[in-house]
N, C-alpha and C positions, 0 to 999 in steps of 0.2 A: 299762281296767282299772285296778284300785287294787292297789298291791304294797305289802306291809309289810315292812320289814326289821328284825328282833328281834335285837339284840346288847346287849352291856354296854361300856363304856369307863371306867375309872377308873385311879387309881394302882396298884391291885392286879392287874388284868387287863393293863393296858396298853391302847394304842390301835391295835394293828395291825389285829384283826378290824374294827373302825370303818372304818378307811382302806380297807380291801378294800371293805366294803359301799358306802363313798361312791363308790367307782371305778363299781362294778356300778349303784348308784342312778342317776348320771347317765347310763348307757347306757340303762336302762330309761326312763328320764324322755324322753330324746331320741326315744325311738319313740311318743311321746304317751300315756304312763301317768303315772297320778297314784301318787306315791312318798310314803311317810311311814316315820317309824322308830318304835321301841318298845324301852326297855331303861332299865337304870339308867345315868346318864352323869353324869361330873364336870363340873363347870360348863365346863372348857375344851371337852370334848367336844360338850357342849350348843351352846357357841359354833360349832365346827366345822361341825355339822350345820345350824344357822340360817344361817350365812354362806353355805352351799350352797344356801340356799333350800328346804329341807326342812322338812316339819312334823313335830314331835314328839308322838306320841300318849302320853296316860297309859296306863300299865301296866293290862291287863285292861279296854280301852275296849271299847264294844259297837257302834262303826260296823261296817257290812256293806259 
């Protein structure tokens, strides 16, 4: 199964939502699912996501 987490993380909205999504994404991936992220991310947030080995999709992607 493919799972997409959509959230934002920057200096205005903070990183709390992203951190909670990362915890859930780890669990979803451990169950052999493909996990990606989409949203507006500050550079530090992008680093957190990629360091956790998740793919970041472009907004409005068309992958099914």
